[in-house]
N, C-alpha and C positions, 0 to 999 in steps of 0.2 A: 542696630547702633554699630557704626564702624569703629574699629580699634586699630592701634598700631601693633602689628605682630612683633613678638620678641623672639629672637633666635639666640641660642647659646653661643658664646664666643670663648675662645681660649685665651689664657693669659699670655702676654707677650713674652717671648723667649728672653733669657737673661742677657744674651749677647745682642745688644742693639746695634744696628748698622751705623757706622761712623760717618760723620760729615766730612766733606773734602777738607783738606788741611787749610785752605785759604778761608774757609768759613768757620773754622773752629776757634772760638774765643773762650774766655774763662767761663762765661755764662753757658755757652753751648756745651762745654765739657761738664759743667755742673748738671745740666739737664740730662745728659747721657748717663752720668753717674747715678742720678735718681732712677733712671730706668734699670740700670744694672743692679741696683741695691733695693729692689722693691720689698724683699723680705725684711730688710732693716726698717724700711718705712712702715711696714705692717707691724713690726715689733713696737715701734714708737706709738702707733695708733692704739695698740692694746694696752700699753702703759698708760696712755691718756685715758682710755676707757675705765681702767681700774681706779685711777686717781679721781676721775669725774664722779664715779659712783660713790667712792668713799666720801668725798666732800659734799655730795648731794644727800646721802642717806644718813650718815652718822650725826651730823649737826642737828638734823631734824628730831633726833631722839634725845638730845641733850636739853637740860633746863636753861632758862634765861640766864644770861651772864650777869655777874655781880656788877655793882656800880664802878668798882675799880678794876674791872677786867680789861685786858689789852689784846690787840690783834695777835701778838705772838704768844699769849698765854691762854687764850680761849679759842677752841676749835670753831665754835659758832661764828665768832667775830672774824676769825681767819678765813673761813669759807666764804662769808659774806663779802669780805674785802677782795678775796681772790676772784670770785665770780663776777662781781659788779664793779669793783674798783680797778681791777687789772685786766681780767679776761675780756669783757665786752668792749671797753674803749680801745684796747690795744689790738684786738682782732680787727676792729674797724679800721684802725690806722694801718695795720699790716696789709689789709686788702687794698687800701689806696696806694701802697708802696710796692707790694709784691704780687698783687693779684690774689686769687683765692687759694693761696697755699694752705691756709687754715683748713679749708674744706678738703683738700686732697691729701694732706699729710697728717693732720692732727684731730680733726673733728670726730668725736665719739659717735654721734648719731650717724654720720656717713659710714663709719666702719661697721656699725651694727646693722644698718639697713642693707648694706651690701652683703654682709655675711648671711643675713636672713634670706636675701634674694637668691643666693647660691643654692639654698636648700628648700626654697619655697615652691609654690604652685606654678610659678612662671607664666601667669596669665598675661594676656595682652593689655596694654594700657588703654583704659576706656576714654572715650571722647571727653566726658565731663571732667576728667582729671587734667586734661590738656588745655583747659580754659585759661586764657592768659591773665585773668583777673585774680587767680588764687594767691600769687605773691602779695598783692595789695591787701586782700581780705585777711590772709593769715597774719601779716605784719600788724595791721590795725587791730585785729581781734586779740592777738597776744599782747600787744602794747597796752590796750585798754584794760583787759582782764588782769594783767600784772599789776596795774595801778590800783585796782579795786581790792586786791588781796594783799597788797604791800609786798610784792615779790622781792624787792630790794632789801627789806628789813628782816624778814622772817624765813628761816630755812624750810619750814613746813610749806610755805607758799612757793618757795623756789623748787622744792621737790615736786609739788603739784604741777607747776608750769613747765619746768625743764624736763622733769620725769615724764609728764604726760606727753610732751613732744617726742621724747625718746621712744616711749611705748608705741605711739602712732607711727613713728619711722620704722620700727621693727615690724609692726603689723602690715604696713604697706609693702615692705620688702618680702614678707612671707607670702603675699598674694600676687604681686605684680613684678614683672621683669625677671631676668635670669642673670645673676651676677652683676647687677646694675644698681644705680641709686635713683630709682624713680621718685622717692620721697624728696631727695635733694633737688632734683630737676624741676619738680612741679609744685610741691606742697610745703616745703620748709619755710617757716615764717621769716627767716633771715635771707632767703634766697634772692628776693627782689632787691634788697638793700645791698647785699654782696655783689650782685650783678651790676648794679649802678656804679658802685665805688671801684670795681675792678676796671672799669672803662678808662680811668685816669692813671692806672698803675704803669710806671715806666718799665717794669719787667713783665714779660709775657712769653708764652709759647707761641711763636709766630709760625705760620704755615705759608710756604711758597706753593701756591696752588698750581701754577704752571709746571713746576718741577714735579709735584705730586702726580699730576695727570701724565706727564712724560714717563715717569717711572712706572706708573700703573700699566702703561702700554708696552713695557719691555717684558719679554719672556723671562720667567724665573722658575727655578727648579722647585722651590717651595715658598709659599707665602703664608705667614701666620696672621691671625686676626688680632688686632689690638683691642683689649677690653677697656673701652672708654666708659667708665662707670656712669657719668652723667649723660650718656647717649648722644654725643656730639658727632656729626658728620665731619671727621677730622680734616679731610682733604679740602673742605670748603669753609673751614672755620676762619672767620675774619674778625671775631670779637672775643675779648677775654671774659665777657660776662658769664658765660656758662662753663668755661674751662676751670677745672678744679686744680690745675697746676700740679698734678700728681707725678708727672714725668713719664708715664707709661708709654706715651707715643713719641718721646724724644728720638730724633733721628729716623723716624719711620719714613720709608721711601726717600730718604735723603732730603726731606722737605720740611721737617719740623724741628725747630731749635728754640731753646731758651735764649732770649735776646733782649736788648734794650730797645726802647722806642721813645718818642716824644710823648709825654703825658697827654698832650692835646691831640695826638694822631687819630685815635679811634673815634672820638666825638666829631672831629672835623671831617672825617672821611666816612661817617656812617651813611649808608644809602638811605634815601627817603623811605623806601618800603620797609627797611629794617628798624626804623624808629616807630615803635608801637605805642598805642594809647595806654595800655596797662602799665608799661614801664614808666611812661611820663607821669601818670597819676600816682604811682608809687612814690616817685620823687617829690612831686609838688604837694600832694595832699597828705601822703604818708610820712615822708621823711621831713619835709619842710614845715608842714602844717601840724599834723596830729602828734608826731614825736616831740616837737617843740612845746606844745601844750602839755604833754605828759611830763616833760622834764621840769616844768615850772609851776604847776598848779599848787603844789604843797607849800611853796614859799611865797605865793603871790598874795599881797594884801587885797587885790581886787577879787580874788576868789573868796577870801574870808568875808569881804563885804557882800558879795553875791549870796553866799550861803546864809549869812546872818539875816539879810533882807528877806530871803525866802522863809527862814525859820520864824521870824517875827510875824510874817503874814500868816503862816500856818497856825501859830499860837493865837493870833487875833481872831481867827476863824474857827478855832477849836478843832483843828485837824491834827491830832496828836499821833496818828498811826505812823507817819513817816519819821517821827522823832524817836521811835523805839530802836533799840540796838540789839535785837534778837536774831539777826542774820547769822547763819553758820560761817565759820572762818574760811571755808572754801568758796564762799560767794562774796562776802565782804570781810574786811579786816576785823577780827574779833579775838583779841588777846587781853582779857580783863586783868590778868596778872601783871601785864606790862602797862596797864592803864591806857591801852590803845584799842579803842572800839569804834567802829563806824556805825552810824545810824543809817536807816534807809535813805534819809535825806542826804547824808554825806555821799552815798553811792550815786544817787541821781544827780547831785551837783557835780561830782567828778565826771560822770558820763557827759553831762551837758557841757562842762568846761572843755574837756578834751575833744569830744566829737564836734561840738558846736564851734568852739574857738579855733580848733585845728582846721576844720572844714572852711571856716570863714577866711582864715589866713591863706589856706590853699586856694580858695576860690579867687581871691584878689591876685595872687601870684599867677594863677592860670590865666586870668583875664588879661594881665599885662603881657604875658608871653603870647597868648592867642592874638591879641591886638597887634603886637609887633610883627608876628608872622603874617597876619592879614594885611598889614600895611606894606610889607615887602612884596606880597603877592608873587612869590617865587615857588614854583612847583618843586624845586630841588630843596626847599627849606620849609617843610610843614612845621606846625607848632610843636609837634612831638619831638622833632630833632632839635629845634631851637631850645626846648626845655632842658635838653641835656647839658646846655651851657651852665646850668645851675648845679650840676653834680658837685663841683668843688666846694661851694658854699654849703650845700646840703651835707656833704661829708664832714666839713669843719664843724657844722652845728651838731651833728650826731656825736662827734668826739668830745666837743666842749660840754654837751649835755651830760654824757655818760661820765665825764671826768668830774662833774659835780659830786658824784658819789665817791670817787677817789679822794677828792679834797675833803669831803665830809669825814671820812675815816681818818685821814691824816690830821685834821683839825682836832678830832677827839683824842688823838695820840699826842697832841700839843706840839706838832711839827710846825716850824716856822714857815708861813706861807706868804711872806712878803713879796716873793718873786712871781706869784700867780697872776696879778693883773697884767704885767708886762708880757708874760707868755701867752695869756689869753688874747691880748691885743695883736700879737704877732700872728697867731693862728687864724684869728678872724680876718685880719688883713690879707693873709696869704690865700685863704679860701675866696675872699671877695675879689682880690686882684686876679686870681686865675680864672674865676667865673667871668669877670669883666673882659678879660682877654679873649676867652672862648666866644662870648656873645658878640664881641666886635668882629672877630674873624668870621663868624657865621653870617652876620648881618652885612658887613661891608665888602662883600665880594664884588659889588659894583659901587663906584663912587657917585651916587646920586643923592639928591635931597631926600628921596623916599627912604633910601637905605640908612642915611644918617638919622632921620627921624625914628625909624624902627630901632636902631641901635640905642638911641637915647631913651626910648620907651622901655627897652629891655634892661638898660642900666638902672632906670628908675625902679623897676620891679626888683632888681637885685638890691638896690639901696634900701628898699622896704625890709627885705629879709635881714640885711646887715643891721638896720636900725632896731629891729625886734631883738636881735641877739645882743646888741650893745646895751639896750635897755635892761635885758635880763642880767647881763654879766657885770655891768658897771654902774647902774643907776639904782635899781631896787635894793 
């Protein structure tokens, strides 16, 4: 079995090469400052690690909150609100605006797996780990399992899901790579989603490839290696998807700089070969399909009807086993003291709803995108690239879905939420409008009847996704 060899690299020196004066803007100087102050960034990371473990472990050891408990007076509720009401939705939003700064500057798992990798076995990355489908499998598996154990409601479940992910990250770091983030690059459950959302970030570390190659050909007295933790070939980096925006390579070879770009630039200029099926399926089936079903099953009257219908059929046929509630808490939600217990039927219905409903929605969206690309019949625009036009609406959906948790906490605190429908409408329209623009730009490179028909079909697919979210947010 062939593997990628891993070679130790040294940390970039504190004094980063400066960009020419004409290329130095505020963002470029900020990027260089990030490179100079890596120790400060490391300090921030370890503060986040301590805060993360405190909020993960301590609340799990506390009793259930009283009826009159509040976010600011009960640590369990505070941790729940912070993790799921603030952390997740706004990490997603920050990725759409700033790229993967969370990964490179704040993420506790990234910090821990990199530390473990510095002192681990340093083995080569095996081929199975480099399979492009892991981001999709990890995201779907974590999403579904989290719903089964009610990860948003109970700190024990949060410690199991988030803590288990952290333990796995450390274990991978101890075995594979040397001073790198192999876990983050290949196996992190959020990696695929972060990579998609970073494509539309207007802030990124851009690489002037020609300048890089020119500088590499110049004789230098001493050249240090940049420790790119996510294992990117920096000189050829054309996408923000894998870049953790840590700043370590800023100014390298006078060719890397933090800069602004059009949010549409990366998707419109993606090479056909660079648009891969795993990435497209993570977006269509994972983010648009399964994540949407996971956000909505608990408040869906259709789900209640579905479960009730199945339960009545089981009772009529005297199949009572699935109506028992003896599953352990780490397999299905089981908190009798909170009067919150899942039966086996609950678990199976949740699985069927999320996987079946999410896959059905994803299949319809995929069919629309595939047919539009087929209608265009343009080798420069495979369906995988056309699918990237749905990244903005996918990102808007993820943020809106996660913000439901935020609003649930605020509602319990009796905060006035009269402003919510208007803000939701603006966010949904912004995501839909940006996706419509991208799809039009991708399809209408030629003004032909075929191109117009393909664009209309792609827009119809987008309208389906928008309609689903409109139904969720404003009708039910």
